[in-house]
C-alpha angles and dihedrals in degrees: 000000000000110000110226117231138171121208122243117178090335093310130107125247112196124216142175119220141187102201128224130192093253144049096259116114148177111209114202115208118197129221134246115320091355132111143207093287090073089076097048092119091054096053087075096059112144099236132105096249132109104255111210129180117183136197105232116229114297091013125118109312098357117101123266115261120200098226124032122204142152088254092056090052090049090049090050091056093044091050090052092050091050097042094051092041092233124181130187095028126188117193119213115193132183118203104308085016089061089055090052091048092051093046091046092052094048090053099039107023092154091062097054127072097178147002133219116198115198117186095329142113147208086252122033110190112180125214112252087229091064092048091046094051091046089054100042111016116022093176090061088054092051090047090055094056101086092055098032103044105027141060109258095247097046112135112263092231091062091051092046093051089050093050089048089056098046092049086065089068117081110245090238091059092049089049089053091050093052092046090053087053093047090056096044115108123156097147093122095046092050090045088061090063093248094149104083103163124092107276133195117205119199126180136164116244090228097044109141098175100050103017124204092265089067089059093043089057088059090048091051095051106031104076095198099049143116127199132204125188110204116214122229092019135114130191095311096062096149090062097031097048107015096156093055092043092049095047091050092051094045091050092047093051094044094048098043108029110024 
């Protein structure tokens, strides 16, 4: 099977796509240390949109870039939209991916018709313990995942598959991702009502990394928004509760854009 890429600064950015017979698209942007596979369940959404999940620069099958930054990630998304000639684009971002989606929207509002925030926030401070373990003891970071990122009764298989995916990412890249999150702060911009497109806000009730109050902030300051708290789910709601997440997205799209 031919692996699809776009080209950014002479380097390849890998993506997965479920094609539609139009130029409409939802682009799914993964979180820190993750990759496009994290959205596998969402690539089967029953809506007539191109469903695209990309590997951000230096992640999984995408080429290695020397310097990672929020701007580089925004540029990777922009390059994909332009290369594939997409119109009517909705960005869906998880955690770090939510920061990328916000920053993209602030820079290119005319290209985006909607936003989907999944376990993310307008500010994404990271515990020094996480940054320290990423720098000095990657195994301790991996060991913290089941308790830190998931609801306590999540099936072990789901957690194992997630850990398998994040071990594909070099620790230095994951550290850069979390550093980007730690420096991300758009509270004031969001407070001003800058986000003017329909927005869906999804969060796990047991999310410890981006707690419900982060999502409530979006709900308070994005006029045209709806929020759903998903029970028995932590930070990884799209893998923990894929049916609930997919239903929420399908209903949002049907109601707002069809």
